[in-house]
N, CA, C and O atoms as a GROMACS GRO file, in nm:
protein
  440
    1UNK      N    1  -1.735  -5.124  -0.919
    1UNK     CA    2  -1.699  -5.141  -0.789
    1UNK      C    3  -1.720  -5.286  -0.718
    1UNK      O    4  -1.805  -5.369  -0.752
    2UNK      N    5  -1.610  -5.302  -0.593
    2UNK     CA    6  -1.623  -5.447  -0.543
    2UNK      C    7  -1.624  -5.406  -0.381
    2UNK      O    8  -1.585  -5.291  -0.360
    3UNK      N    9  -1.653  -5.463  -0.293
    3UNK     CA   10  -1.688  -5.464  -0.143
    3UNK      C   11  -1.605  -5.570  -0.076
    3UNK      O   12  -1.610  -5.690  -0.102
    4UNK      N   13  -1.552  -5.531  -0.016
    4UNK     CA   14  -1.454  -5.694   0.060
    4UNK      C   15  -1.453  -5.635   0.217
    4UNK      O   16  -1.453  -5.512   0.227
    5UNK      N   17  -1.453  -5.697   0.313
    5UNK     CA   18  -1.462  -5.729   0.463
    5UNK      C   19  -1.343  -5.761   0.481
    5UNK      O   20  -1.277  -5.838   0.410
    6UNK      N   21  -1.300  -5.694   0.597
    6UNK     CA   22  -1.129  -5.698   0.645
    6UNK      C   23  -1.167  -5.770   0.787
    6UNK      O   24  -1.273  -5.725   0.831
    7UNK      N   25  -1.111  -5.864   0.865
    7UNK     CA   26  -1.143  -5.918   0.962
    7UNK      C   27  -1.072  -5.970   1.047
    7UNK      O   28  -0.952  -5.967   1.019
    8UNK      N   29  -1.101  -6.023   1.150
    8UNK     CA   30  -0.981  -6.029   1.267
    8UNK      C   31  -1.057  -6.235   1.296
    8UNK      O   32  -1.175  -6.251   1.328
    9UNK      N   33  -0.979  -6.334   1.280
    9UNK     CA   34  -0.986  -6.430   1.381
    9UNK      C   35  -0.986  -6.472   1.508
    9UNK      O   36  -0.938  -6.382   1.577
   10UNK      N   37  -1.014  -6.556   1.566
   10UNK     CA   38  -0.974  -6.576   1.724
   10UNK      C   39  -0.782  -6.585   1.714
   10UNK      O   40  -0.726  -6.534   1.811
   11UNK      N   41  -0.696  -6.641   1.612
   11UNK     CA   42  -0.591  -6.661   1.637
   11UNK      C   43  -0.531  -6.556   1.615
   11UNK      O   44  -0.415  -6.566   1.575
   12UNK      N   45  -0.596  -6.409   1.636
   12UNK     CA   46  -0.519  -6.317   1.635
   12UNK      C   47  -0.488  -6.240   1.442
   12UNK      O   48  -0.443  -6.129   1.414
   13UNK      N   49  -0.527  -6.333   1.359
   13UNK     CA   50  -0.476  -6.329   1.234
   13UNK      C   51  -0.600  -6.235   1.156
   13UNK      O   52  -0.718  -6.225   1.190
   14UNK      N   53  -0.542  -6.180   1.061
   14UNK     CA   54  -0.671  -6.057   0.996
   14UNK      C   55  -0.688  -6.127   0.828
   14UNK      O   56  -0.593  -6.185   0.775
   15UNK      N   57  -0.782  -6.116   0.779
   15UNK     CA   58  -0.810  -6.205   0.663
   15UNK      C   59  -0.890  -6.119   0.600
   15UNK      O   60  -0.965  -6.058   0.677
   16UNK      N   61  -0.906  -6.083   0.447
   16UNK     CA   62  -1.013  -6.027   0.344
   16UNK      C   63  -1.054  -6.121   0.263
   16UNK      O   64  -0.984  -6.202   0.202
   17UNK      N   65  -1.218  -6.101   0.264
   17UNK     CA   66  -1.244  -6.150   0.123
   17UNK      C   67  -1.374  -6.055   0.090
   17UNK      O   68  -1.444  -5.981   0.159
   18UNK      N   69  -1.371  -6.102  -0.078
   18UNK     CA   70  -1.481  -6.023  -0.135
   18UNK      C   71  -1.598  -6.094  -0.129
   18UNK      O   72  -1.618  -6.214  -0.147
   19UNK      N   73  -1.702  -5.967  -0.091
   19UNK     CA   74  -1.849  -6.009  -0.032
   19UNK      C   75  -1.929  -6.008  -0.150
   19UNK      O   76  -1.888  -5.953  -0.252
   20UNK      N   77  -2.043  -6.066  -0.145
   20UNK     CA   78  -2.172  -6.071  -0.234
   20UNK      C   79  -2.269  -5.956  -0.163
   20UNK      O   80  -2.337  -5.982  -0.064
   21UNK      N   81  -2.267  -5.856  -0.211
   21UNK     CA   82  -2.364  -5.750  -0.121
   21UNK      C   83  -2.521  -5.853  -0.075
   21UNK      O   84  -2.565  -5.832   0.038
   22UNK      N   85  -2.575  -5.931  -0.139
   22UNK     CA   86  -2.673  -5.969  -0.117
   22UNK      C   87  -2.706  -6.084  -0.010
   22UNK      O   88  -2.814  -6.140   0.007
   23UNK      N   89  -2.582  -6.105   0.062
   23UNK     CA   90  -2.531  -6.238   0.177
   23UNK      C   91  -2.525  -6.140   0.337
   23UNK      O   92  -2.511  -6.177   0.453
   24UNK      N   93  -2.548  -5.956   0.254
   24UNK     CA   94  -2.479  -5.877   0.400
   24UNK      C   95  -2.626  -5.810   0.425
   24UNK      O   96  -2.584  -5.695   0.437
   25UNK      N   97  -2.758  -5.797   0.440
   25UNK     CA   98  -2.877  -5.744   0.404
   25UNK      C   99  -2.863  -5.596   0.524
   25UNK      O  100  -2.913  -5.486   0.498
   26UNK      N  101  -2.792  -5.625   0.642
   26UNK     CA  102  -2.781  -5.536   0.718
   26UNK      C  103  -2.687  -5.403   0.671
   26UNK      O  104  -2.669  -5.293   0.722
   27UNK      N  105  -2.641  -5.463   0.560
   27UNK     CA  106  -2.565  -5.354   0.477
   27UNK      C  107  -2.632  -5.241   0.428
   27UNK      O  108  -2.588  -5.126   0.439
   28UNK      N  109  -2.774  -5.282   0.358
   28UNK     CA  110  -2.893  -5.222   0.271
   28UNK      C  111  -2.924  -5.107   0.344
   28UNK      O  112  -2.911  -4.997   0.290
   29UNK      N  113  -2.970  -5.121   0.483
   29UNK     CA  114  -3.018  -5.015   0.538
   29UNK      C  115  -2.964  -4.940   0.616
   29UNK      O  116  -3.017  -4.836   0.656
   30UNK      N  117  -2.834  -4.987   0.655
   30UNK     CA  118  -2.738  -4.877   0.718
   30UNK      C  119  -2.830  -4.836   0.864
   30UNK      O  120  -2.841  -4.714   0.872
   31UNK      N  121  -2.891  -4.901   0.966
   31UNK     CA  122  -2.963  -4.909   1.088
   31UNK      C  123  -2.851  -4.831   1.150
   31UNK      O  124  -2.864  -4.708   1.148
   32UNK      N  125  -2.741  -4.881   1.206
   32UNK     CA  126  -2.661  -4.887   1.312
   32UNK      C  127  -2.530  -4.730   1.307
   32UNK      O  128  -2.445  -4.698   1.390
   33UNK      N  129  -2.557  -4.683   1.207
   33UNK     CA  130  -2.472  -4.568   1.197
   33UNK      C  131  -2.424  -4.489   1.337
   33UNK      O  132  -2.522  -4.454   1.404
   34UNK      N  133  -2.345  -4.467   1.374
   34UNK     CA  134  -2.253  -4.375   1.464
   34UNK      C  135  -2.250  -4.225   1.409
   34UNK      O  136  -2.306  -4.132   1.466
   35UNK      N  137  -2.160  -4.211   1.265
   35UNK     CA  138  -2.102  -4.119   1.247
   35UNK      C  139  -2.078  -4.134   1.101
   35UNK      O  140  -2.071  -4.247   1.055
   36UNK      N  141  -2.061  -4.002   1.005
   36UNK     CA  142  -2.018  -4.035   0.882
   36UNK      C  143  -1.928  -3.928   0.851
   36UNK      O  144  -1.955  -3.811   0.878
   37UNK      N  145  -1.825  -3.964   0.797
   37UNK     CA  146  -1.746  -3.838   0.745
   37UNK      C  147  -1.657  -3.818   0.646
   37UNK      O  148  -1.571  -3.898   0.682
   38UNK      N  149  -1.611  -3.763   0.537
   38UNK     CA  150  -1.583  -3.726   0.400
   38UNK      C  151  -1.417  -3.669   0.452
   38UNK      O  152  -1.391  -3.559   0.501
   39UNK      N  153  -1.333  -3.767   0.426
   39UNK     CA  154  -1.187  -3.722   0.432
   39UNK      C  155  -1.104  -3.710   0.306
   39UNK      O  156  -1.103  -3.791   0.214
   40UNK      N  157  -1.030  -3.589   0.314
   40UNK     CA  158  -0.916  -3.612   0.205
   40UNK      C  159  -0.813  -3.576   0.248
   40UNK      O  160  -0.808  -3.491   0.337
   41UNK      N  161  -0.689  -3.638   0.186
   41UNK     CA  162  -0.569  -3.677   0.265
   41UNK      C  163  -0.471  -3.622   0.080
   41UNK      O  164  -0.472  -3.670  -0.033
   42UNK      N  165  -0.394  -3.488   0.156
   42UNK     CA  166  -0.321  -3.469  -0.006
   42UNK      C  167  -0.184  -3.545   0.009
   42UNK      O  168  -0.118  -3.563  -0.093
   43UNK      N  169  -0.128  -3.602   0.156
   43UNK     CA  170   0.017  -3.644   0.133
   43UNK      C  171  -0.040  -3.813   0.150
   43UNK      O  172  -0.146  -3.842   0.205
   44UNK      N  173   0.061  -3.920   0.086
   44UNK     CA  174   0.002  -4.027   0.107
   44UNK      C  175   0.047  -4.061   0.258
   44UNK      O  176   0.125  -3.997   0.328
   45UNK      N  177  -0.030  -4.186   0.291
   45UNK     CA  178   0.011  -4.233   0.416
   45UNK      C  179   0.032  -4.375   0.417
   45UNK      O  180  -0.032  -4.461   0.356
   46UNK      N  181   0.128  -4.388   0.492
   46UNK     CA  182   0.171  -4.546   0.535
   46UNK      C  183   0.169  -4.568   0.680
   46UNK      O  184   0.205  -4.488   0.766
   47UNK      N  185   0.120  -4.696   0.699
   47UNK     CA  186   0.071  -4.717   0.854
   47UNK      C  187   0.117  -4.855   0.840
   47UNK      O  188   0.102  -4.920   0.736
   48UNK      N  189   0.177  -4.903   0.959
   48UNK     CA  190   0.189  -5.042   1.003
   48UNK      C  191   0.090  -5.111   1.058
   48UNK      O  192   0.003  -5.059   1.129
   49UNK      N  193   0.098  -5.259   1.022
   49UNK     CA  194  -0.016  -5.308   1.108
   49UNK      C  195  -0.067  -5.273   1.238
   49UNK      O  196  -0.004  -5.236   1.337
   50UNK      N  197  -0.235  -5.296   1.215
   50UNK     CA  198  -0.286  -5.219   1.302
   50UNK      C  199  -0.427  -5.264   1.348
   50UNK      O  200  -0.476  -5.290   1.238
   51UNK      N  201  -0.484  -5.280   1.401
   51UNK     CA  202  -0.634  -5.312   1.427
   51UNK      C  203  -0.702  -5.168   1.433
   51UNK      O  204  -0.644  -5.065   1.466
   52UNK      N  205  -0.848  -5.180   1.392
   52UNK     CA  206  -0.928  -5.015   1.388
   52UNK      C  207  -0.959  -5.063   1.547
   52UNK      O  208  -0.956  -5.169   1.610
   53UNK      N  209  -0.999  -4.890   1.581
   53UNK     CA  210  -1.075  -4.900   1.704
   53UNK      C  211  -1.262  -4.927   1.671
   53UNK      O  212  -1.348  -4.925   1.760
   54UNK      N  213  -1.280  -4.943   1.567
   54UNK     CA  214  -1.435  -4.976   1.584
   54UNK      C  215  -1.467  -5.032   1.409
   54UNK      O  216  -1.386  -5.037   1.317
   55UNK      N  217  -1.586  -5.061   1.410
   55UNK     CA  218  -1.609  -5.122   1.288
   55UNK      C  219  -1.623  -4.999   1.190
   55UNK      O  220  -1.629  -4.890   1.247
   56UNK      N  221  -1.628  -4.999   1.048
   56UNK     CA  222  -1.666  -4.910   0.978
   56UNK      C  223  -1.682  -4.914   0.852
   56UNK      O  224  -1.616  -5.009   0.809
   57UNK      N  225  -1.742  -4.854   0.760
   57UNK     CA  226  -1.727  -4.916   0.623
   57UNK      C  227  -1.668  -4.789   0.552
   57UNK      O  228  -1.694  -4.675   0.593
   58UNK      N  229  -1.575  -4.818   0.428
   58UNK     CA  230  -1.494  -4.720   0.388
   58UNK      C  231  -1.553  -4.735   0.233
   58UNK      O  232  -1.568  -4.843   0.176
   59UNK      N  233  -1.574  -4.642   0.194
   59UNK     CA  234  -1.581  -4.606   0.034
   59UNK      C  235  -1.458  -4.524  -0.043
   59UNK      O  236  -1.436  -4.406  -0.016
   60UNK      N  237  -1.413  -4.565  -0.098
   60UNK     CA  238  -1.322  -4.485  -0.146
   60UNK      C  239  -1.357  -4.386  -0.295
   60UNK      O  240  -1.397  -4.443  -0.397
   61UNK      N  241  -1.341  -4.257  -0.293
   61UNK     CA  242  -1.384  -4.192  -0.351
   61UNK      C  243  -1.266  -4.124  -0.452
   61UNK      O  244  -1.309  -4.067  -0.553
   62UNK      N  245  -1.163  -4.126  -0.437
   62UNK     CA  246  -1.043  -4.108  -0.504
   62UNK      C  247  -0.926  -4.134  -0.469
   62UNK      O  248  -0.883  -4.133  -0.353
   63UNK      N  249  -0.856  -4.164  -0.582
   63UNK     CA  250  -0.676  -4.247  -0.556
   63UNK      C  251  -0.698  -4.345  -0.541
   63UNK      O  252  -0.808  -4.392  -0.567
   64UNK      N  253  -0.570  -4.430  -0.481
   64UNK     CA  254  -0.560  -4.568  -0.457
   64UNK      C  255  -0.499  -4.635  -0.329
   64UNK      O  256  -0.386  -4.600  -0.295
   65UNK      N  257  -0.550  -4.708  -0.273
   65UNK     CA  258  -0.514  -4.740  -0.148
   65UNK      C  259  -0.475  -4.890  -0.127
   65UNK      O  260  -0.567  -4.963  -0.166
   66UNK      N  261  -0.376  -4.955  -0.081
   66UNK     CA  262  -0.324  -5.081  -0.099
   66UNK      C  263  -0.340  -5.087   0.054
   66UNK      O  264  -0.293  -5.005   0.133
   67UNK      N  265  -0.451  -5.252   0.100
   67UNK     CA  266  -0.436  -5.243   0.218
   67UNK      C  267  -0.372  -5.420   0.238
   67UNK      O  268  -0.389  -5.504   0.151
   68UNK      N  269  -0.320  -5.440   0.332
   68UNK     CA  270  -0.290  -5.581   0.332
   68UNK      C  271  -0.316  -5.651   0.478
   68UNK      O  272  -0.286  -5.577   0.571
   69UNK      N  273  -0.349  -5.737   0.502
   69UNK     CA  274  -0.373  -5.855   0.604
   69UNK      C  275  -0.321  -5.933   0.637
   69UNK      O  276  -0.307  -6.015   0.547
   70UNK      N  277  -0.257  -5.974   0.765
   70UNK     CA  278  -0.172  -6.043   0.793
   70UNK      C  279  -0.176  -6.158   0.752
   70UNK      O  280  -0.075  -6.209   0.801
   71UNK      N  281  -0.243  -6.253   0.677
   71UNK     CA  282  -0.247  -6.345   0.631
   71UNK      C  283  -0.172  -6.320   0.503
   71UNK      O  284  -0.183  -6.414   0.424
   72UNK      N  285  -0.104  -6.228   0.466
   72UNK     CA  286  -0.028  -6.204   0.354
   72UNK      C  287  -0.122  -6.133   0.211
   72UNK      O  288  -0.069  -6.072   0.118
   73UNK      N  289  -0.226  -6.152   0.221
   73UNK     CA  290  -0.339  -6.108   0.125
   73UNK      C  291  -0.346  -5.948   0.114
   73UNK      O  292  -0.378  -5.880   0.211
   74UNK      N  293  -0.314  -5.890  -0.018
   74UNK     CA  294  -0.326  -5.750  -0.023
   74UNK      C  295  -0.413  -5.721  -0.165
   74UNK      O  296  -0.407  -5.783  -0.271
   75UNK      N  297  -0.504  -5.593  -0.125
   75UNK     CA  298  -0.581  -5.572  -0.247
   75UNK      C  299  -0.546  -5.420  -0.278
   75UNK      O  300  -0.499  -5.355  -0.185
   76UNK      N  301  -0.563  -5.365  -0.387
   76UNK     CA  302  -0.571  -5.209  -0.390
   76UNK      C  303  -0.737  -5.209  -0.454
   76UNK      O  304  -0.803  -5.273  -0.535
   77UNK      N  305  -0.759  -5.061  -0.333
   77UNK     CA  306  -0.893  -4.997  -0.352
   77UNK      C  307  -0.857  -4.874  -0.435
   77UNK      O  308  -0.755  -4.807  -0.419
   78UNK      N  309  -0.969  -4.847  -0.542
   78UNK     CA  310  -0.958  -4.731  -0.580
   78UNK      C  311  -1.120  -4.682  -0.609
   78UNK      O  312  -1.209  -4.758  -0.571
   79UNK      N  313  -1.151  -4.574  -0.664
   79UNK     CA  314  -1.242  -4.483  -0.655
   79UNK      C  315  -1.342  -4.618  -0.646
   79UNK      O  316  -1.306  -4.731  -0.679
   80UNK      N  317  -1.501  -4.577  -0.583
   80UNK     CA  318  -1.576  -4.661  -0.585
   80UNK      C  319  -1.598  -4.819  -0.508
   80UNK      O  320  -1.700  -4.886  -0.505
   81UNK      N  321  -1.486  -4.844  -0.458
   81UNK     CA  322  -1.450  -4.967  -0.406
   81UNK      C  323  -1.497  -4.936  -0.291
   81UNK      O  324  -1.513  -4.815  -0.276
   82UNK      N  325  -1.533  -5.024  -0.175
   82UNK     CA  326  -1.585  -5.022  -0.030
   82UNK      C  327  -1.486  -5.107   0.042
   82UNK      O  328  -1.408  -5.187  -0.009
   83UNK      N  329  -1.498  -5.081   0.155
   83UNK     CA  330  -1.433  -5.201   0.280
   83UNK      C  331  -1.516  -5.179   0.386
   83UNK      O  332  -1.555  -5.071   0.431
   84UNK      N  333  -1.538  -5.287   0.422
   84UNK     CA  334  -1.629  -5.296   0.544
   84UNK      C  335  -1.484  -5.361   0.648
   84UNK      O  336  -1.439  -5.475   0.638
   85UNK      N  337  -1.438  -5.264   0.736
   85UNK     CA  338  -1.358  -5.297   0.817
   85UNK      C  339  -1.381  -5.337   0.951
   85UNK      O  340  -1.404  -5.252   1.036
   86UNK      N  341  -1.375  -5.506   0.990
   86UNK     CA  342  -1.380  -5.548   1.134
   86UNK      C  343  -1.289  -5.612   1.217
   86UNK      O  344  -1.296  -5.704   1.298
   87UNK      N  345  -1.175  -5.518   1.163
   87UNK     CA  346  -1.060  -5.571   1.233
   87UNK      C  347  -1.015  -5.498   1.343
   87UNK      O  348  -0.914  -5.430   1.355
   88UNK      N  349  -1.095  -5.521   1.412
   88UNK     CA  350  -1.073  -5.440   1.557
   88UNK      C  351  -0.985  -5.513   1.673
   88UNK      O  352  -0.953  -5.444   1.770
   89UNK      N  353  -0.947  -5.636   1.666
   89UNK     CA  354  -0.863  -5.684   1.731
   89UNK      C  355  -0.743  -5.751   1.669
   89UNK      O  356  -0.721  -5.704   1.557
   90UNK      N  357  -0.660  -5.845   1.704
   90UNK     CA  358  -0.566  -5.891   1.650
   90UNK      C  359  -0.429  -5.789   1.607
   90UNK      O  360  -0.389  -5.686   1.661
   91UNK      N  361  -0.374  -5.868   1.478
   91UNK     CA  362  -0.278  -5.804   1.384
   91UNK      C  363  -0.297  -5.689   1.338
   91UNK      O  364  -0.223  -5.591   1.340
   92UNK      N  365  -0.439  -5.710   1.279
   92UNK     CA  366  -0.474  -5.578   1.178
   92UNK      C  367  -0.456  -5.542   1.063
   92UNK      O  368  -0.468  -5.649   1.003
   93UNK      N  369  -0.440  -5.479   0.999
   93UNK     CA  370  -0.390  -5.453   0.885
   93UNK      C  371  -0.297  -5.318   0.829
   93UNK      O  372  -0.314  -5.206   0.875
   94UNK      N  373  -0.208  -5.346   0.735
   94UNK     CA  374  -0.161  -5.251   0.642
   94UNK      C  375  -0.207  -5.152   0.576
   94UNK      O  376  -0.318  -5.187   0.536
   95UNK      N  377  -0.174  -4.994   0.526
   95UNK     CA  378  -0.226  -4.912   0.470
   95UNK      C  379  -0.109  -4.834   0.391
   95UNK      O  380  -0.004  -4.790   0.438
   96UNK      N  381  -0.150  -4.831   0.274
   96UNK     CA  382  -0.026  -4.783   0.155
   96UNK      C  383  -0.097  -4.698   0.091
   96UNK      O  384  -0.195  -4.754   0.041
   97UNK      N  385  -0.091  -4.558   0.063
   97UNK     CA  386  -0.145  -4.469  -0.019
   97UNK      C  387  -0.071  -4.462  -0.131
   97UNK      O  388   0.042  -4.507  -0.112
   98UNK      N  389  -0.096  -4.415  -0.265
   98UNK     CA  390  -0.019  -4.402  -0.384
   98UNK      C  391  -0.004  -4.286  -0.375
   98UNK      O  392   0.102  -4.254  -0.429
   99UNK      N  393  -0.078  -4.167  -0.314
   99UNK     CA  394  -0.120  -4.040  -0.360
   99UNK      C  395  -0.207  -4.003  -0.292
   99UNK      O  396  -0.279  -4.068  -0.216
  100UNK      N  397  -0.206  -3.895  -0.317
  100UNK     CA  398  -0.351  -3.804  -0.252
  100UNK      C  399  -0.441  -3.941  -0.254
  100UNK      O  400  -0.415  -4.048  -0.308
  101UNK      N  401  -0.553  -3.904  -0.179
  101UNK     CA  402  -0.712  -3.983  -0.191
  101UNK      C  403  -0.835  -3.931  -0.146
  101UNK      O  404  -0.823  -3.809  -0.136
  102UNK      N  405  -0.913  -3.958  -0.123
  102UNK     CA  406  -1.044  -3.946  -0.052
  102UNK      C  407  -1.094  -4.051   0.001
  102UNK      O  408  -1.047  -4.164  -0.015
  103UNK      N  409  -1.217  -4.018   0.087
  103UNK     CA  410  -1.291  -4.174   0.144
  103UNK      C  411  -1.386  -4.104   0.211
  103UNK      O  412  -1.363  -4.010   0.288
  104UNK      N  413  -1.494  -4.149   0.182
  104UNK     CA  414  -1.614  -4.187   0.296
  104UNK      C  415  -1.611  -4.275   0.418
  104UNK      O  416  -1.616  -4.396   0.400
  105UNK      N  417  -1.603  -4.230   0.532
  105UNK     CA  418  -1.595  -4.296   0.661
  105UNK      C  419  -1.739  -4.328   0.702
  105UNK      O  420  -1.807  -4.227   0.719
  106UNK      N  421  -1.811  -4.466   0.726
  106UNK     CA  422  -1.925  -4.458   0.797
  106UNK      C  423  -1.878  -4.591   0.916
  106UNK      O  424  -1.845  -4.709   0.912
  107UNK      N  425  -1.904  -4.469   1.030
  107UNK     CA  426  -1.895  -4.558   1.163
  107UNK      C  427  -2.026  -4.689   1.204
  107UNK      O  428  -2.140  -4.663   1.242
  108UNK      N  429  -1.991  -4.772   1.190
  108UNK     CA  430  -2.100  -4.847   1.264
  108UNK      C  431  -2.077  -4.893   1.402
  108UNK      O  432  -1.975  -4.936   1.454
  109UNK      N  433  -2.240  -4.868   1.468
  109UNK     CA  434  -2.202  -4.899   1.614
  109UNK      C  435  -2.290  -5.074   1.620
  109UNK      O  436  -2.396  -5.102   1.564
  110UNK      N  437  -2.231  -5.137   1.680
  110UNK     CA  438  -2.270  -5.253   1.726
  110UNK      C  439  -2.425  -5.294   1.773
  110UNK      O  440  -2.448  -5.408   1.815
   0.00000   0.00000   0.00000
């Protein structure tokens, strides 16, 4: 299991970094949760670069998803991997599923 953060900088570029969970104590308590969803997709999704409308933590449950950020870094997420998605502005990220997959979405309130 790994947890990654996807975020935008002031120049509009998006970046990805692996997180040490100990450095993010706010994720331990999840006090600012607005909604939780579990979703399943039977068909692969392909999405060009886009920012998200809100911050969210995504926990992959099955399948594989490749996320690419505008600085060129990409990572394939598998079951058990987590993404803290904070790229709510700028160029955002692209998203490609390799096949059917499922994930839990935890929408975070600021």
